[in-house]
All heavy atoms as an XYZ file, in Angstrom:
796
protein
N       0.838     -1.191      0.000
C       0.000      0.000      0.000
C       0.876      1.245      0.000
O       1.965      1.237      0.552
C      -0.879      0.039      1.244
C      -2.096     -0.782      1.225
S      -3.059     -0.457      2.726
C      -4.664     -0.614      2.052
N       0.366      2.272     -0.575
C       1.105      3.520     -0.540
C       0.863      4.223      0.789
O      -0.090      3.930      1.499
C       0.689      4.408     -1.707
C      -0.736      4.875     -1.615
C      -1.105      5.810     -2.743
O      -0.523      5.685     -3.831
O      -1.962      6.654     -2.522
N       1.735      5.144      1.113
C       1.652      5.795      2.420
C       0.409      6.665      2.555
O      -0.134      6.774      3.645
C       2.915      6.641      2.680
O       3.027      7.641      1.676
C       4.149      5.780      2.694
N      -0.035      7.271      1.475
C      -1.231      8.109      1.532
C      -2.443      7.278      1.962
O      -3.228      7.690      2.811
C      -1.475      8.764      0.176
C      -2.644      9.700      0.124
C      -2.723     10.321     -1.269
C      -3.848     11.276     -1.421
N      -3.901     11.862     -2.763
N      -2.582      6.097      1.394
C      -3.693      5.216      1.756
C      -3.606      4.736      3.186
O      -4.623      4.633      3.884
N      -2.398      4.436      3.641
C      -2.228      4.008      5.032
C      -2.544      5.133      6.004
O      -3.146      4.902      7.059
C      -0.805      3.499      5.260
C      -0.485      2.123      4.699
C       0.989      1.789      4.897
C      -1.353      1.063      5.351
N      -2.147      6.347      5.661
C      -2.445      7.487      6.528
C      -3.944      7.713      6.637
O      -4.469      7.936      7.727
C      -1.757      8.750      6.010
C      -0.257      8.736      6.198
C       0.360      9.995      5.627
C       1.864      9.982      5.750
N       2.467     11.192      5.177
N      -4.640      7.637      5.509
C      -6.095      7.797      5.530
C      -6.729      6.675      6.341
O      -7.652      6.907      7.128
C      -6.656      7.846      4.095
C      -8.173      7.771      4.096
C      -6.187      9.097      3.375
N      -6.241      5.461      6.179
C      -6.767      4.321      6.930
C      -6.578      4.504      8.432
O      -7.476      4.227      9.224
C      -6.101      3.032      6.462
C      -6.533      1.750      7.172
C      -7.993      1.451      6.864
C      -5.646      0.598      6.767
N      -5.411      4.983      8.833
C      -5.141      5.192     10.264
C      -6.087      6.244     10.832
O      -6.647      6.065     11.920
C      -3.661      5.586     10.487
C      -3.446      6.117     11.887
C      -2.759      4.398     10.240
N      -6.287      7.335     10.111
C      -7.199      8.374     10.593
C      -8.640      7.881     10.611
O      -9.374      8.135     11.565
C      -7.113      9.626      9.715
C      -5.824     10.353      9.819
N      -5.324     10.843     10.998
C      -4.914     10.689      8.869
C      -4.179     11.454     10.781
N      -3.899     11.361      9.493
N      -9.056      7.176      9.576
C     -10.439      6.712      9.479
C     -10.742      5.594     10.471
O     -11.905      5.367     10.813
C     -10.728      6.236      8.064
N      -9.716      4.923     10.950
C      -9.945      3.823     11.888
C     -10.533      4.300     13.202
O     -11.029      3.483     13.977
C      -8.638      3.076     12.143
O      -7.754      3.862     12.922
N     -10.502      5.590     13.473
C     -11.103      6.118     14.700
C     -12.589      5.818     14.752
O     -13.180      5.781     15.831
C     -10.871      7.628     14.785
N     -13.201      5.563     13.604
C     -14.640      5.340     13.557
C     -15.029      3.865     13.544
O     -16.200      3.543     13.726
C     -15.238      6.041     12.331
C     -14.942      7.510     12.310
C     -14.138      8.049     11.324
C     -15.448      8.343     13.283
C     -13.855      9.406     11.311
C     -15.177      9.700     13.281
C     -14.382     10.230     12.290
N     -14.062      2.945     13.310
C     -14.453      1.535     13.265
C     -13.526      0.605     14.046
O     -13.982     -0.419     14.512
C     -14.593      1.032     11.820
C     -13.361      1.131     10.983
C     -12.450      0.097     10.944
C     -13.114      2.265     10.232
C     -11.314      0.178     10.166
C     -11.987      2.354      9.450
C     -11.080      1.318      9.417
N     -12.262      0.897     14.187
C     -11.348      0.061     14.978
C     -10.216      0.938     15.503
O      -9.096      0.861     15.015
C     -10.810     -1.081     14.144
N     -10.486      1.756     16.508
C      -9.529      2.790     16.897
C      -8.226      2.283     17.509
O      -7.236      3.002     17.497
C     -10.307      3.627     17.906
C     -11.391      2.757     18.403
C     -11.711      1.815     17.290
N      -8.198      1.077     18.029
C      -6.967      0.571     18.633
C      -6.268     -0.456     17.744
O      -5.042     -0.510     17.700
C      -7.267     -0.052     20.003
C      -7.907      0.910     20.958
C      -9.232      0.771     21.315
C      -7.188      1.968     21.475
C      -9.831      1.665     22.182
C      -7.777      2.872     22.346
C      -9.096      2.719     22.701
N      -7.033     -1.260     17.065
C      -6.476     -2.363     16.294
C      -5.761     -1.907     15.025
O      -4.627     -2.321     14.763
C      -7.591     -3.360     15.948
C      -7.168     -4.622     15.206
C      -6.242     -5.441     16.078
C      -8.382     -5.424     14.818
N      -6.395     -1.064     14.237
C      -5.823     -0.666     12.946
C      -4.515      0.115     13.105
O      -3.531     -0.208     12.431
C      -6.858      0.110     12.099
C      -6.226      0.672     10.851
C      -8.020     -0.807     11.743
N      -4.428      1.129     13.984
C      -3.136      1.809     14.116
C      -2.007      0.874     14.580
O      -0.861      0.990     14.139
C      -3.395      2.894     15.154
C      -4.835      3.163     15.072
C      -5.461      1.840     14.735
N      -2.350     -0.088     15.441
C      -1.337     -1.040     15.910
C      -0.849     -1.928     14.771
O       0.347     -2.149     14.606
C      -1.923     -1.886     17.047
C      -0.945     -2.858     17.626
C       0.139     -2.427     18.369
C      -1.101     -4.217     17.409
C       1.048     -3.326     18.901
C      -0.208     -5.120     17.935
C       0.878     -4.674     18.681
N      -1.770     -2.429     13.965
C      -1.391     -3.283     12.830
C      -0.589     -2.498     11.799
O       0.404     -2.989     11.269
C      -2.644     -3.937     12.211
C      -3.231     -4.955     13.180
C      -2.317     -4.594     10.877
C      -4.558     -5.534     12.750
N      -1.020     -1.262     11.506
C      -0.291     -0.434     10.541
C       1.111     -0.138     11.056
O       2.075     -0.134     10.287
C      -1.075      0.870     10.240
C      -0.231      1.855      9.460
C      -2.345      0.542      9.477
N       1.250      0.088     12.353
C       2.578      0.306     12.931
C       3.471     -0.910     12.716
O       4.656     -0.778     12.415
C       2.470      0.619     14.426
C       3.798      0.802     15.095
C       4.505      1.979     14.950
C       4.344     -0.214     15.860
C       5.739      2.146     15.559
C       5.564     -0.059     16.477
C       6.266      1.127     16.327
N       2.906     -2.096     12.853
C       3.699     -3.310     12.702
C       4.078     -3.600     11.251
O       5.183     -4.092     10.988
C       2.941     -4.512     13.278
C       2.750     -4.523     14.794
C       1.916     -5.732     15.201
C       4.077     -4.510     15.516
N       3.195     -3.312     10.303
C       3.467     -3.705      8.920
C       4.137     -2.620      8.085
O       4.706     -2.922      7.043
C       2.177     -4.168      8.203
C       1.187     -3.025      8.056
C       1.558     -5.348      8.902
C       0.022     -3.335      7.146
N       4.074     -1.371      8.527
C       4.608     -0.273      7.718
C       6.113     -0.124      7.899
O       6.649     -0.364      8.980
C       3.923      1.034      8.089
O       4.466      2.090      7.337
N       6.768      0.295      6.842
C       8.209      0.549      6.889
C       8.508      2.042      6.912
O       9.605      2.442      7.232
C       8.866     -0.086      5.662
C       8.537     -1.544      5.486
C       9.722     -2.428      5.761
O      10.839     -1.927      5.706
O       9.499     -3.610      6.030
N       7.518      2.859      6.556
C       7.694      4.300      6.485
C       7.660      4.908      7.889
O       6.751      4.638      8.675
C       6.587      4.909      5.619
C       6.785      6.387      5.374
O       7.927      6.862      5.462
O       5.780      7.070      5.080
N       8.645      5.748      8.203
C       8.730      6.353      9.531
C       7.564      7.299      9.800
O       7.078      7.380     10.919
C      10.049      7.099      9.694
C      11.234      6.204      9.827
C      12.499      7.011     10.057
C      13.689      6.086     10.161
N      14.926      6.827     10.397
N       7.132      8.024      8.779
C       6.032      8.965      8.958
C       4.725      8.233      9.266
O       3.942      8.674     10.107
C       5.887      9.845      7.719
C       5.041     11.069      7.961
O       5.127     11.637      9.067
O       4.290     11.453      7.041
N       4.495      7.114      8.611
C       3.284      6.322      8.869
C       3.357      5.707     10.262
O       2.356      5.661     10.984
C       3.090      5.241      7.785
C       1.935      4.323      8.126
C       2.868      5.878      6.428
N       4.527      5.240     10.667
C       4.689      4.686     12.016
C       4.417      5.750     13.075
O       3.725      5.502     14.061
C       6.092      4.115     12.204
C       6.300      2.776     11.553
C       7.664      2.248     11.926
C       7.894      0.885     11.371
N       7.300     -0.175     12.174
N       4.944      6.957     12.855
C       4.734      8.055     13.798
C       3.249      8.387     13.893
O       2.698      8.550     14.974
C       5.519      9.287     13.347
C       5.312     10.517     14.223
C       5.841     11.781     13.570
N       5.278     12.020     12.257
C       4.076     12.575     12.038
N       3.320     12.925     13.053
N       3.643     12.778     10.813
N       2.595      8.449     12.755
C       1.176      8.777     12.721
C       0.327      7.688     13.379
O      -0.641      7.995     14.089
C       0.728      8.993     11.280
C      -0.660      9.531     11.085
C      -0.768     10.939     11.652
C      -1.017      9.529      9.626
N       0.683      6.439     13.173
C      -0.106      5.359     13.769
C       0.037      5.344     15.291
O      -0.949      5.107     16.000
C       0.278      4.009     13.175
O       1.615      3.701     13.451
N       1.222      5.630     15.808
C       1.397      5.710     17.261
C       0.625      6.898     17.821
O      -0.022      6.804     18.865
C       2.894      5.803     17.630
C       3.563      4.457     17.374
C       3.095      6.218     19.071
C       3.073      3.341     18.264
N       0.681      8.040     17.113
C      -0.078      9.202     17.564
C      -1.572      8.913     17.571
O      -2.283      9.304     18.504
C       0.201     10.405     16.668
C       1.510     11.071     16.922
C       1.667     12.332     16.093
O       0.748     12.752     15.398
N       2.832     12.939     16.180
N      -2.072      8.234     16.551
C      -3.499      7.901     16.490
C      -3.884      6.967     17.631
O      -4.938      7.138     18.253
C      -3.833      7.264     15.143
N      -3.040      6.000     17.916
C      -3.314      5.073     19.009
C      -3.331      5.799     20.354
O      -4.248      5.622     21.163
C      -2.271      3.951     19.017
C      -2.472      2.844     20.024
C      -3.763      2.096     19.743
C      -1.294      1.897     19.984
N      -2.340      6.649     20.593
C      -2.300      7.409     21.839
C      -3.476      8.377     21.943
O      -4.040      8.575     23.022
C      -0.986      8.178     21.954
C       0.262      7.353     22.210
C       1.505      8.223     22.150
C       0.173      6.647     23.544
N      -3.860      8.986     20.827
C      -5.014      9.883     20.813
C      -6.275      9.148     21.225
O      -7.072      9.654     22.014
C      -5.175     10.508     19.416
C      -6.344     11.435     19.293
C      -6.290     12.708     19.814
C      -7.497     11.033     18.639
C      -7.367     13.569     19.700
C      -8.573     11.883     18.513
C      -8.515     13.157     19.049
N      -6.458      7.940     20.711
C      -7.653      7.165     21.060
C      -7.646      6.749     22.531
O      -8.690      6.720     23.173
C      -7.789      5.946     20.145
C      -8.064      6.300     18.706
C      -9.299      7.164     18.538
O     -10.291      7.010     19.233
N      -9.233      8.093     17.605
N      -6.470      6.437     23.063
C      -6.376      6.093     24.485
C      -6.739      7.306     25.342
O      -7.505      7.196     26.307
C      -4.966      5.566     24.823
C      -4.755      5.476     26.317
C      -4.733      4.218     24.169
N      -6.198      8.469     24.997
C      -6.500      9.692     25.744
C      -7.982     10.038     25.628
O      -8.627     10.403     26.618
C      -5.603     10.858     25.259
C      -6.072     12.179     25.815
C      -4.159     10.604     25.638
N      -8.543      9.925     24.429
C      -9.962     10.233     24.247
C     -10.832      9.256     25.047
O     -11.839      9.647     25.630
C     -10.339     10.183     22.763
C      -9.719     11.285     21.947
S     -10.054     12.933     22.555
C     -11.780     13.049     22.251
N     -10.452      7.989     25.086
C     -11.195      7.016     25.886
C     -11.157      7.355     27.368
O     -12.173      7.265     28.067
N      -9.982      7.765     27.859
C      -9.862      8.156     29.263
C     -10.703      9.399     29.556
O     -11.381      9.476     30.594
C      -8.397      8.399     29.607
N     -10.668     10.367     28.648
C     -11.462     11.585     28.844
C     -12.963     11.294     28.799
O     -13.732     11.878     29.579
C     -11.096     12.629     27.795
C      -9.721     13.279     27.950
C      -9.434     14.201     26.779
C      -9.634     14.042     29.261
N     -13.381     10.409     27.922
C     -14.798     10.032     27.873
C     -15.225      9.303     29.144
O     -16.322      9.515     29.656
C     -15.092      9.167     26.647
C     -15.173      9.898     25.328
C     -15.263      8.909     24.168
C     -16.360     10.836     25.306
N     -14.348      8.466     29.670
C     -14.647      7.759     30.913
C     -14.780      8.739     32.076
O     -15.742      8.668     32.861
C     -13.562      6.717     31.210
C     -13.758      6.000     32.507
C     -14.755      5.044     32.637
C     -12.970      6.289     33.604
C     -14.949      4.380     33.837
C     -13.150      5.632     34.797
C     -14.144      4.678     34.923
N     -13.845      9.670     32.188
C     -13.892     10.671     33.259
C     -15.128     11.545     33.105
O     -15.808     11.857     34.093
C     -12.600     11.510     33.260
C     -11.418     10.645     33.684
C     -12.728     12.725     34.166
C     -10.061     11.291     33.456
N     -15.428     11.941     31.883
C     -16.615     12.766     31.645
C     -17.893     12.031     32.014
O     -18.824     12.619     32.568
C     -16.684     13.190     30.184
O     -15.571     13.960     29.834
N     -17.953     10.746     31.702
C     -19.155      9.984     32.028
C     -19.317      9.830     33.542
O     -20.440      9.785     34.044
C     -19.134      8.620     31.350
O     -18.075      7.841     31.843
N     -18.208      9.769     34.267
C     -18.309      9.731     35.725
C     -18.778     11.071     36.286
O     -19.490     11.115     37.291
C     -16.967      9.359     36.347
C     -16.464      7.939     36.134
C     -15.099      7.762     36.767
C     -17.448      6.926     36.691
N     -18.380     12.157     35.651
C     -18.739     13.486     36.134
C     -20.125     13.940     35.696
O     -20.557     15.041     36.057
C     -17.692     14.503     35.669
C     -16.316     14.359     36.311
C     -15.335     15.340     35.702
C     -16.400     14.563     37.813
N     -20.840     13.120     34.954
C     -22.207     13.461     34.559
C     -23.087     13.619     35.798
O     -24.007     14.437     35.818
C     -22.777     12.406     33.588
C     -24.278     12.517     33.452
C     -22.125     12.547     32.236
N     -22.774     12.893     36.837
C     -23.586     12.945     38.050
C     -23.496     14.302     38.746
O     -24.384     14.665     39.503
C     -23.188     11.821     39.014
C     -23.424     10.474     38.428
C     -22.364      9.665     38.064
C     -24.707     10.014     38.218
C     -22.581      8.417     37.517
C     -24.941      8.769     37.660
C     -23.872      7.962     37.316
N     -22.428     15.050     38.521
C     -22.313     16.396     39.096
C     -22.510     17.462     38.028
O     -22.142     18.610     38.200
C     -20.964     16.581     39.829
C     -20.916     15.750     41.081
C     -19.799     16.299     38.926
N     -23.074     17.081     36.902
C     -23.502     17.938     35.802
C     -22.375     18.568     34.982
O     -22.625     19.074     33.905
C     -24.456     19.036     36.281
C     -25.772     18.543     36.860
C     -26.613     19.721     37.309
C     -26.543     17.725     35.852
N     -21.155     18.590     35.463
C     -20.087     19.162     34.649
C     -19.671     18.188     33.547
O     -19.076     18.579     32.554
C     -18.875     19.567     35.504
C     -17.938     20.438     34.699
C     -18.116     18.352     36.015
C     -17.068     21.327     35.490
N     -20.020     16.940     33.708
C     -19.654     15.935     32.719
C     -20.423     16.045     31.418
O     -19.950     15.600     30.375
N     -21.601     16.645     31.446
C     -22.414     16.755     30.226
C     -21.726     17.628     29.185
O     -21.551     17.201     28.040
C     -23.839     17.237     30.555
C     -24.545     16.179     31.413
C     -24.628     17.518     29.288
C     -25.860     16.619     31.992
N     -21.294     18.860     29.529
C     -20.573     19.631     28.514
C     -19.231     19.004     28.142
O     -18.795     19.104     26.992
C     -20.367     21.005     29.146
C     -20.941     20.970     30.491
C     -21.570     19.652     30.718
N     -18.607     18.338     29.112
C     -17.338     17.667     28.797
C     -17.559     16.543     27.790
O     -16.745     16.367     26.880
C     -16.684     17.118     30.075
C     -16.047     18.169     30.937
S     -15.339     17.497     32.460
C     -14.095     16.405     31.820
N     -18.629     15.784     27.954
C     -18.945     14.714     27.005
C     -19.181     15.272     25.608
O     -18.732     14.692     24.619
C     -20.181     13.940     27.454
C     -19.978     12.823     28.454
C     -21.318     12.258     28.899
C     -19.107     11.731     27.884
N     -19.869     16.393     25.530
C     -20.143     17.004     24.231
C     -18.849     17.459     23.574
O     -18.597     17.165     22.396
C     -21.137     18.169     24.387
C     -22.498     17.634     24.818
C     -21.252     18.972     23.095
C     -23.485     18.692     25.252
N     -17.995     18.148     24.314
C     -16.742     18.662     23.758
C     -15.805     17.522     23.372
O     -15.237     17.515     22.273
C     -16.062     19.630     24.751
C     -14.654     19.976     24.316
C     -16.891     20.888     24.915
N     -15.641     16.557     24.251
C     -14.747     15.433     23.969
C     -15.276     14.617     22.790
O     -14.504     14.175     21.932
C     -14.555     14.555     25.223
C     -13.821     13.273     24.909
C     -13.806     15.331     26.294
N     -16.586     14.436     22.719
C     -17.167     13.722     21.590
C     -16.938     14.437     20.269
O     -16.601     13.815     19.263
N     -17.108     15.758     20.274
C     -16.860     16.531     19.055
C     -15.392     16.492     18.643
O     -15.075     16.371     17.462
C     -17.323     17.979     19.244
C     -18.827     18.209     19.236
C     -19.156     19.652     19.563
C     -19.418     17.819     17.898
N     -14.502     16.595     19.616
C     -13.068     16.516     19.314
C     -12.725     15.141     18.743
O     -11.943     15.028     17.797
C     -12.223     16.827     20.574
C     -10.764     16.469     20.375
C     -12.354     18.289     20.950
N     -13.329     14.094     19.300
C     -13.088     12.742     18.814
C     -13.578     12.510     17.397
O     -13.120     11.582     16.727
N     -14.489     13.333     16.930
C     -14.986     13.215     15.560
C     -14.246     14.156     14.618
O     -13.847     13.774     13.514
C     -16.505     13.486     15.511
C     -17.254     12.379     16.248
C     -17.000     13.621     14.086
C     -18.720     12.669     16.471
N     -14.044     15.397     15.046
C     -13.471     16.422     14.172
C     -12.001     16.178     13.862
O     -11.568     16.315     12.709
C     -13.688     17.821     14.788
C     -15.177     18.156     14.786
C     -12.893     18.884     14.051
C     -15.533     19.403     15.562
N     -11.211     15.791     14.855
C      -9.765     15.623     14.643
C      -9.458     14.526     13.628
O      -8.652     14.741     12.725
C      -9.039     15.393     15.985
C      -9.201     16.617     16.895
C      -7.570     15.066     15.777
C      -8.641     17.908     16.336
N     -10.064     13.329     13.708
C      -9.795     12.341     12.656
C     -10.244     12.784     11.265
O      -9.583     12.477     10.270
C     -10.568     11.100     13.114
C     -10.665     11.235     14.578
C     -10.805     12.707     14.818
N     -11.344     13.525     11.178
C     -11.793     14.030      9.874
C     -10.760     15.014      9.312
O     -10.431     14.969      8.119
C     -13.195     14.663      9.978
C     -13.559     15.416      8.715
C     -14.235     13.599     10.292
N     -10.238     15.892     10.160
C      -9.175     16.805      9.713
C      -7.935     16.027      9.282
O      -7.261     16.400      8.323
C      -8.812     17.791     10.828
C      -9.844     18.860     11.160
C      -9.382     19.689     12.344
C     -10.090     19.744      9.955
N      -7.634     14.943      9.997
C      -6.505     14.103      9.613
C      -6.700     13.453      8.255
O      -5.770     13.363      7.456
N      -7.913     12.992      7.984
C      -8.208     12.397      6.682
C      -8.038     13.435      5.576
O      -7.435     13.153      4.530
C      -9.630     11.807      6.673
C      -9.714     10.590      7.599
C     -10.060     11.427      5.264
C     -11.123     10.107      7.845
N      -8.536     14.630      5.800
C      -8.435     15.687      4.787
C      -6.984     16.047      4.523
O      -6.568     16.177      3.365
C      -9.254     16.920      5.220
C     -10.747     16.581      5.203
C      -8.963     18.120      4.314
C     -11.619     17.626      5.856
N      -6.180     16.187      5.578
C      -4.771     16.536      5.366
C      -4.010     15.382      4.724
O      -3.088     15.618      3.953
C      -4.090     16.946      6.681
O      -4.225     15.900      7.633
C      -4.670     18.229      7.227
N      -4.369     14.143      5.034
C      -3.697     13.007      4.397
C      -4.030     12.942      2.910
O      -3.165     12.607      2.093
C      -4.092     11.702      5.084
N      -5.263     13.249      2.565
C      -5.645     13.253      1.152
C      -4.953     14.374      0.378
O      -4.729     14.252     -0.825
C      -7.162     13.383      1.013
C      -7.966     12.151      1.425
C      -9.458     12.457      1.409
C      -7.649     10.968      0.529
N      -4.607     15.458      1.065
C      -3.905     16.571      0.427
C      -2.385     16.451      0.530
O      -1.669     17.399      0.206
C      -4.350     17.900      1.045
C      -5.776     18.229      0.711
O      -6.273     17.871     -0.352
N      -6.463     18.898      1.616
N      -1.882     15.313      1.019
C      -0.438     15.067      1.192
C       0.228     16.118      2.054
O       1.339     16.558      1.786
C       0.272     14.961     -0.153
C      -0.032     13.660     -0.844
O      -0.229     12.631     -0.187
N      -0.084     13.688     -2.160
N      -0.435     16.521      3.120
C       0.124     17.480      4.065
C       0.470     16.784      5.363
O      -0.050     15.710      5.680
C      -0.878     18.614      4.329
C      -1.203     19.439      3.111
C      -2.308     20.430      3.384
O      -3.028     20.328      4.370
N      -2.461     21.398      2.493
N       1.350     17.406      6.139
C       1.766     16.858      7.435
C       0.666     17.090      8.464
O       0.057     18.147      8.511
C       3.068     17.522      7.888
C       3.504     17.091      9.247
N       4.041     15.847      9.479
C       3.468     17.717     10.434
C       4.334     15.742     10.769
N       3.978     16.865     11.371
N       0.415     16.091      9.312
C      -0.600     16.201     10.356
C      -0.073     15.567     11.624
O       0.503     14.482     11.601
C      -1.897     15.499      9.933
C      -2.998     15.605     10.948
C      -3.753     16.747     11.025
C      -3.266     14.565     11.814
C      -4.775     16.857     11.953
C      -4.283     14.663     12.745
C      -5.037     15.812     12.811
N      -0.266     16.248     12.741
C       0.029     15.692     14.061
C      -1.211     15.842     14.920
O      -1.876     16.876     14.882
C       1.192     16.426     14.719
O       2.399     16.115     14.093
N      -1.513     14.821     15.688
C      -2.661     14.897     16.571
C      -2.391     15.944     17.647
O      -1.298     15.990     18.210
C      -2.935     13.533     17.206
C      -3.683     12.615     16.276
C      -3.017     11.792     15.383
C      -5.060     12.596     16.283
C      -3.708     10.965     14.526
C      -5.760     11.769     15.424
C      -5.080     10.961     14.555
O      -5.782     10.155     13.708
N      -3.376     16.787     17.974
C      -3.116     17.919     18.863
C      -2.805     17.553     20.303
O      -2.014     18.217     20.947
C      -4.410     18.731     18.788
C      -5.436     17.799     18.293
C      -4.728     16.786     17.454
N      -3.372     16.500     20.820
C      -3.149     16.160     22.222
C      -1.829     15.423     22.400
O      -1.075     15.699     23.319
C      -4.316     15.310     22.765
C      -5.603     16.129     22.726
C      -4.036     14.835     24.169
C      -6.840     15.351     23.088
N      -1.521     14.513     21.500
C      -0.358     13.643     21.682
C       0.716     13.858     20.625
O       1.656     13.070     20.541
C      -0.794     12.165     21.683
C      -1.684     11.870     22.854
C      -1.463     11.795     20.382
N       0.624     14.901     19.841
C       1.558     15.120     18.748
C       2.998     15.256     19.179
O       3.912     14.867     18.469
N       3.231     15.794     20.360
C       4.606     15.991     20.809
C       5.105     14.845     21.700
O       6.264     14.832     22.089
C       4.718     17.309     21.580
O       3.877     17.264     22.713
N       4.253     13.879     22.035
C       4.688     12.770     22.871
C       5.593     11.814     22.124
O       6.548     11.298     22.659
C       3.503     11.985     23.387
C       2.670     12.716     24.385
C       2.857     13.993     24.839
C       1.522     12.235     25.037
N       1.891     14.314     25.719
C       1.049     13.272     25.865
C       0.824     11.047     24.995
C      -0.066     13.120     26.664
C      -0.283     10.905     25.767
C      -0.726     11.934     26.612
N       5.248     11.543     20.876
C       6.017     10.582     20.079
C       6.373     11.232     18.772
O       5.509     11.651     18.024
C       5.194      9.313     19.832
C       5.931      8.284     19.036
C       6.831      7.440     19.649
C       5.753      8.184     17.671
C       7.516      6.494     18.919
C       6.435      7.251     16.933
C       7.323      6.418     17.561
O       8.006      5.494     16.847
N       7.611     11.344     18.484
C       8.018     11.964     17.234
C       8.937     11.101     16.501
O       9.572     10.421     16.225
C       8.669     13.315     17.487
C       8.255     14.322     16.456
C       7.080     15.016     16.586
C       9.030     14.542     15.343
C       6.699     15.922     15.655
C       8.651     15.457     14.391
C       7.482     16.153     14.558
O       7.114     17.045     13.625
C-alpha cells in the first residue's frame, strides 16, 4: 500500500477500529512517517477514551455533560481533519499527543 492510503486508513480507523488498525499499521509499515502517525493515532484514542470515561463519571455532578459534548466533538473532528490533510499530502500531528512521540 502507498503511504497516503495508510495514513487515511489510520485516521479513518477512529470510527471503526480505533486501537487495532493503528497497531497493525505500525507493525506492517516501513515508512517512519506512517509509524509516527499510527502511534499518535493510538495514543489519541487512548487519551480520548480516558477523557470520555472521566466525563461519564462526572455526569452525576452535571459538569460531565458539557465535557462529554466537547470530547465527543473533538473525537470526531480531529480524525476528519486528519483524513483531509492526508488526502492533500500534508503533514498532520494529533493535537493532544503530537509531541509525545516523534
